[in-house]
C-alpha positions as CSV (number, residue, x, y, z in Angstrom):
1,M,-42.2,-90.7,59.8
2,L,-39.7,-88.3,61.4
3,A,-38.2,-88.7,64.8
4,P,-39.4,-86.2,67.4
5,L,-37.7,-82.8,67.3
6,P,-35.6,-83.3,70.5
7,T,-34.2,-86.5,69.0
8,Q,-33.4,-84.8,65.7
9,R,-31.5,-82.1,67.6
10,A,-29.6,-84.6,69.6
11,I,-28.6,-86.4,66.4
12,A,-27.6,-83.1,64.7
13,E,-25.4,-82.3,67.8
14,V,-23.6,-85.6,67.6
15,L,-23.1,-85.3,63.8
16,G,-21.8,-81.7,64.3
17,A,-19.3,-83.0,66.9
18,L,-18.1,-85.7,64.5
19,D,-17.7,-83.1,61.8
20,D,-15.5,-81.1,64.2
21,K,-13.4,-84.1,65.1
22,I,-12.9,-85.0,61.4
23,A,-11.7,-81.4,60.7
24,A,-9.4,-81.6,63.7
25,N,-8.0,-84.9,62.5
26,Q,-7.4,-83.6,59.0
27,A,-5.5,-80.6,60.4
28,I,-3.3,-83.0,62.5
29,V,-2.6,-85.1,59.4
30,T,-1.7,-82.0,57.4
31,T,0.7,-80.8,60.1
32,A,2.2,-84.3,60.5
33,D,2.8,-84.5,56.7
34,A,4.4,-81.0,56.7
35,L,6.7,-82.0,59.6
36,A,7.7,-85.3,57.8
37,R,8.4,-83.4,54.6
38,A,10.6,-80.9,56.5
39,V,12.6,-83.6,58.3
40,C,13.1,-85.5,55.0
41,S,14.1,-82.4,53.2
42,L,16.6,-81.5,55.9
43,H,18.0,-85.1,55.8
44,L,18.3,-84.9,52.0
45,T,20.0,-81.5,52.0
46,T,22.4,-82.0,54.9
47,G,22.8,-85.8,55.0
48,A,22.0,-85.7,58.8
49,A,20.5,-88.8,60.4
50,V,16.9,-88.4,61.5
51,G,18.1,-88.8,65.1
52,Q,20.2,-85.7,64.6
53,I,17.3,-83.7,63.3
54,A,14.5,-84.8,65.6
55,K,14.1,-86.4,69.0
56,I,13.0,-90.0,68.5
57,T,11.0,-91.6,71.4
58,M,10.3,-95.2,70.9
59,G,7.2,-96.8,72.3
60,T,6.6,-100.3,73.7
61,S,5.0,-103.3,72.2
62,P,3.0,-106.0,73.9
63,K,4.6,-109.4,74.6
64,G,4.6,-111.9,71.8
65,E,1.7,-113.9,73.2
66,A,-0.5,-110.8,73.0
67,L,-0.1,-110.5,69.2
68,N,-3.0,-111.4,67.0
69,E,-2.0,-113.7,64.2
70,T,-5.3,-115.7,64.2
71,G,-7.6,-112.9,63.2
72,E,-9.5,-113.0,66.5
73,G,-10.0,-110.0,68.7
74,V,-8.4,-106.6,68.1
75,E,-5.7,-106.3,65.4
76,F,-2.2,-105.3,66.6
77,Y,-0.2,-103.5,63.9
78,Q,3.5,-104.0,63.8
79,G,5.3,-100.9,62.4
80,V,7.4,-101.9,59.4
81,R,5.5,-105.1,58.8
82,D,2.0,-103.6,58.6
83,F,2.3,-99.8,57.8
84,G,2.5,-97.9,54.6
85,P,3.5,-94.2,54.5
86,R,0.7,-93.2,56.9
87,V,-1.8,-95.9,57.5
88,P,-1.8,-99.7,57.9
89,T,-1.7,-101.6,54.6
90,T,-2.6,-104.9,56.1
91,P,-6.4,-105.5,55.9
92,V,-8.2,-105.7,59.2
């Protein structure tokens, strides 16, 4: 049995919006990869430090007691410790 037509249309609208978001995210990743390659290439060809090539703005981290080492709640990823080239390598 199929859902009523208005329900089907609502589902199709949500799926269409998700497809659009996926395409936008893929474009962002492509651009970020191109920028990273350009910065690395400039570093390799000039020997310049990344801070001389690009403005580095560091973020903030929560206090130590907010970190999740027990596996309960939301995972908090630490940069070098948990990330590969683009995504976390530590299983959630």
